[in-house]
N, C-alpha and C positions, 0 to 999 in steps of 0.2 A: 318801064317794066317789060320783061321778056314776054314773048307771045307763048300761048299754050303750045302751039305747033313746034316752036323752038325747044321748049323744055322737054317735050315728048321725044323729039329727035335726039336731044342730048342724053336722055335716059336710055334710049335704044342703043346708042353708041357705047355708053358706059356698060350696059348689060352685055354687049358683045365682048368687051374687054374682060369683064368679070368671068363670063362663062369660059373664055379661052384660058384664063389663069386658073380655073377650077378652085376659086376662092369662095368661101362662104360670106355672104354679105346680107346685111339687114338695112333696109332703107326706112328712114323715119318719114312720117307724113309731114306736109307743110302745116304750119300752125295757122289757125284761123285768125282773122282780124278781131281784136277785142271789142271794137265798136259794134253797135247793134245794126249797122248797115249791112243788110243781107246781100245787097249788090256787090259789095266789096268781098264778101265771103264766097261768092260763087266761083271765083277764079281758083282759090286754093282747094275748094271742095271738088272742082272738076279735075284738077291735077291729082288730088289724092285718090279719087275714084279710079282713074286710069292707072295710077301707080300701084294701087292695091291689086287690081286685076293682072297687071303686067308682072308684078312680083310673084304672085301665085302661079301664073302660067310658066314662069321660068325658074320656079323653086327658090326664089330669093325670099328672105324674111321681110316682113312689113310690120312696122311698129306704128300703130295709129295712136298718137298721143294728143291729137288736136282737141278732142272734146274734153279731155281732162283739164286742159288749160282754160277752158271756157267756164268751168265750174266756179261758183262763187267762192271767193277767198283764196283762189290759187295765185292770182297775180297781184303784185303791189300796184300802187296807184299809177305807175307809169304805163301799165298795161302790157309790159314786155317781160319783166322778170318775175320768176316764181317767188312767192313769199317764203321766208325762212321756215315757217312751220310746215310748209308743203314740200320743201326740198327733200326731206327724208321719205315722204310718201312717194314722190316721183322716183327717187332712187330705188326704193323697194319694188315699185312696179317695173322699172326697167330691169332690175336684177332678176326678177321673176320671169320676165319675158325671155331674157338670155338663157336662164337656166332651162326653161322649157324648150327653147330652140336647140340648145346643145344636147338635150336628152334625145332628140330625134336623129342625131347623127350617128 
């Protein structure tokens, strides 16, 4: 697993490239682990917190989709893929996010 420090460094480097290109970018949050092990969820939560602050500071979009995936009934039994009945809901949420983001430009 990559260290938190390495991931933050990589995001900073990516941010510099994006700002120089004057491209609009939205970063999604890392997904939480579906198991109930809170220790395993601290790492993605830590990255997401930093990523959210970083995105707002540099006027990048941030799409926090992690908690939606933890809701009951979203994931199939493998704990990774979205159930078919929730795929439309997720697509609707994502579309709404991008519509709101584009209306600010």
